C-alpha positions, 0 to 999 in steps of 0.5 A: 405432060407428066414431066411438066406437072412434076416440074411445076409441083417442085417449083411450087415448093418455093414461095417467091419467084427465082428471078426476084430471089436471085436479084433479077438485075444481077442475073441479067447483068451477068448474062449481058457480060457473057453473051453478046448475042443477048445484048441485041436480042431480048428473046435470047436474053429471056431464054438465058435468064429463064435457064439461069433461074432454073432451080431444078437442074436435076429435072429431066428437062431444062426450060429450053426443052419445054414447048413454047405453048407449055412455057407461055401457058404455065410461066407462073407455075414455073415461076419464070420472070415476066418478060417485061421485067427482064426487058426493063432490067436490060434497058436499065443496065445498058443505060448505066453501062454503055459497053453492054449495049447492043451493036449500033444497028440494034441501038438505032432500032430501039431508039426509033421504036422509043420515038414512035412509042412516045409519039403514040403515047402523047398523041393518042385520043382518050 
């Protein structure tokens, strides 16, 4: 726990999120170009983005070595990007650059989920 507190205190020295500072979409774009697996898996993409925006690589531990509960409970203090911001950046980039889209089955699943969500949003009772 001491290491995570040291890591958090170092992060507090910065005033803005590294995701915003590093131009989040550019980070996502570079990862999508370099990693085909991240194109199909938002969780993999999120981990790679968090590793990329790590401002303190000299820390004894990188973000991947923290426990899941530590990351989830302290993501603000760690100044990690919000998962939804990364997901939206991925969707925007893949819409603009189709060759960075996931494989066919992944695109089909995402399309089905979008249709289900739209149906839910339009038909939900208020």
